[in-house]
C-alpha positions in Angstrom: -10.0 -13.3 7.4 -11.2 -9.7 7.6 -13.2 -8.6 4.5 -12.7 -5.0 3.3 -15.8 -3.2 2.3 -14.7 -1.3 -0.9 -17.4 1.3 -0.2 -15.6 2.5 3.0 -13.9 5.4 1.3 -13.8 7.1 4.7 -11.0 4.7 5.6 -9.1 5.6 2.4 -9.4 9.3 3.4 -8.3 8.5 6.9 -5.1 6.8 5.6 -4.4 9.6 3.2 -4.7 12.2 6.0 -2.1 10.4 8.1 -0.2 7.5 6.5 2.0 7.1 9.6 -0.9 6.8 12.0 -2.3 6.6 14.6 -5.2 4.8 13.0 -8.8 4.0 14.0 -9.7 0.5 15.0 -11.3 -0.1 11.6 -8.5 1.2 9.6 -6.0 -0.8 11.6 -8.0 -4.0 10.7 -7.9 -2.9 7.0 -4.2 -2.3 7.2 -3.5 -5.6 8.9 -5.4 -7.3 6.0 -3.6 -5.4 3.4 -0.2 -6.0 5.0 -0.4 -9.5 6.2 -3.1 -11.3 4.2 -2.4 -13.4 1.2 -2.1 -11.6 -2.1 -1.0 -12.6 -5.5 0.6 -9.2 -6.1 2.3 -7.6 -3.1 3.5 -4.0 -3.4 6.0 -2.3 -1.2 7.8 1.0 -0.7 11.5 1.0 -1.5 13.9 3.8 -0.5 16.0 4.4 -3.7 17.9 7.5 -2.5 18.5 7.8 1.2 16.0 10.3 2.7 15.3 11.8 -0.7 13.5 9.3 -3.0 11.1 6.4 -2.5 9.6 4.1 -5.2 6.9 1.6 -5.3 7.9 -1.9 -6.3 6.2 -5.3 -6.8 7.6 -8.2 -4.7 8.7 -11.2 -6.7 6.7 -14.4 -6.5 9.9 -16.4 -6.1 12.3 -16.0 -3.2 15.6 -14.6 -4.3 14.3 -12.7 -7.3 14.7 -8.9 -7.5 11.8 -6.6 -6.8 10.3 -4.9 -9.9 10.0 -1.1 -9.7 6.7 0.3 -10.9 7.3 2.8 -13.7 6.2 6.3 -12.8 5.8 5.5 -9.1 8.7 7.5 -7.7 8.2 10.0 -4.9 10.1 12.6 -3.0 8.5 11.7 0.3 7.7 8.4 1.9 4.1 9.3 2.7 3.1 9.7 -0.9 4.7 6.4 -1.7 2.8 4.8 1.2 -0.5 6.2 -0.2 0.2 4.7 -3.6 1.0 1.3 -2.1 -2.2 1.5 0.0 -4.3 2.1 -3.1 -2.6 -0.7 -5.1 -3.1 -3.2 -2.3 -6.7 -2.0 -1.8 -7.4 -2.6 -5.5 -5.7 -6.0 -5.4 -7.7 -7.2 -2.4 -11.1 -5.7 -3.1 -11.0 -5.5 -6.9 -12.2 -1.9 -6.7 -10.3 1.4 -7.2 -10.3 3.4 -3.9 -11.7 6.9 -4.4 
């Protein structure tokens, strides 16, 4: 499994600059790990008002349970919500806050 170096803040900056891609090879590997690797807490973007509002939510640990919206994590554009999810997943996987 790909190990993320928490000191690679350049990859955080690359994602922030263009959340929709295209991505460098290294950032692609990081994103694959953050999106597909095992995690106890999995965060996602949820569209709460069509084309107007996106929120960050925590996936339930049990199938069939509702997602839990994260308080204060509501955005008026999808890119900002994606940036927040990236940071939450980064912290979950590496144990470090991205800067």
